[in-house]
C-alpha positions in Angstrom: 116.6 194.0 243.4 118.4 196.1 241.3 122.1 194.3 240.3 123.9 197.3 242.0 121.9 197.8 245.2 121.9 193.9 245.2 126.1 194.0 244.8 126.1 197.0 247.4 124.0 195.0 249.9 126.1 192.2 249.5 129.3 193.6 249.8 128.2 195.3 253.1 126.4 191.8 254.5 130.0 190.1 254.1 131.9 193.0 255.1 133.9 193.3 251.9 135.3 196.6 250.3 135.6 198.2 247.1 139.3 198.5 247.5 139.8 194.8 248.6 137.8 193.7 245.2 139.8 196.2 243.1 143.1 194.9 244.9 141.9 191.2 244.3 141.2 191.6 241.1 144.8 193.9 240.6 146.9 190.8 241.8 145.1 188.6 239.0 146.3 190.8 236.4 142.8 192.5 235.7 141.7 196.0 236.1 138.8 197.6 238.2 139.0 200.6 240.3 137.4 201.7 243.5 135.6 204.3 241.9 133.9 202.0 239.5 132.8 199.8 241.8 131.2 202.5 244.2 129.7 203.8 241.1 128.0 200.3 240.2 127.0 200.1 243.7 125.4 203.3 243.9 123.8 202.9 240.8 125.3 205.6 238.8 127.1 203.3 236.3 126.8 200.0 235.4 128.9 197.2 234.6 129.3 194.7 231.9 129.2 190.7 232.5 132.7 190.6 232.3 133.5 193.3 234.7 131.1 191.8 236.9 132.5 188.0 236.6 135.6 189.7 237.9 134.3 190.6 240.8 132.4 188.1 241.4 135.2 185.5 241.6 137.1 187.3 244.2 134.1 187.1 246.8 133.7 184.2 248.8 131.1 181.5 247.3 128.3 182.5 250.4 128.4 186.0 249.3 128.1 185.2 245.6 124.9 182.8 246.2 123.6 186.0 248.4 124.3 188.2 245.6 122.2 186.2 243.1 119.4 185.8 245.9 119.0 189.3 246.2 119.0 189.9 242.4 116.5 187.3 242.0 114.3 188.7 244.7 114.3 185.7 246.6 116.5 183.5 249.1 118.3 180.8 247.0 119.4 178.4 249.3 120.6 174.6 249.2 118.2 172.4 250.8 119.2 170.9 254.0 118.1 167.8 254.9 116.0 167.4 258.2 118.3 165.7 260.8 115.8 162.5 261.0 116.6 162.1 257.2 120.3 162.0 257.7 120.0 159.6 260.8 118.1 157.2 258.7 120.5 157.0 256.0 123.4 156.1 258.6 124.6 152.5 259.0 123.5 150.8 262.2 126.9 151.1 264.2 126.9 155.0 263.4 123.3 155.1 264.6 124.1 153.2 267.7 127.4 155.5 268.4 125.2 158.5 267.8 122.2 157.3 270.6 125.3 156.7 273.0 126.2 160.4 272.5 122.9 162.0 272.6 121.8 159.8 276.1 125.1 161.2 277.3 124.4 164.8 276.7 120.9 164.7 277.7 121.9 163.0 280.7 124.6 165.9 281.2 122.5 168.9 281.0 122.0 171.3 283.5 119.0 170.5 285.8 119.1 166.7 284.3 118.4 164.7 287.9 118.8 161.5 285.8 121.5 159.5 284.7 121.1 157.0 281.7 119.8 153.7 283.0 121.3 150.3 282.2 118.2 149.5 280.2 118.8 152.7 277.9 122.2 151.5 277.2 121.5 148.0 276.2 118.7 149.7 274.3 121.5 151.8 272.6 123.9 148.5 271.9 121.6 146.8 270.0 
């Protein structure tokens, strides 16, 4: 995606306005007008790397990541480990605590007629 179009899409997705960015840059001693931001967003005027950097510094990290993923034409995401992998890494005591929490959560769900049996509770305390 075009750099300006990606910037426009990112700002819209995150509810960030040209005015807000311009004000934040000004607060840090920089200068970048709302009109210049709008011109970049609409593909009417390119900006240099220094000015793009000024703008990106004022945006949340998630928005910056989204912007670059749009520019790159793919989704850039941090790989999230599967829950099973996370559980396997936990110490035994924490695994027991989680097992008890899960049993309680399942038993407390609407439509769940069964309460945890003593045998199940005993398994969780191994």
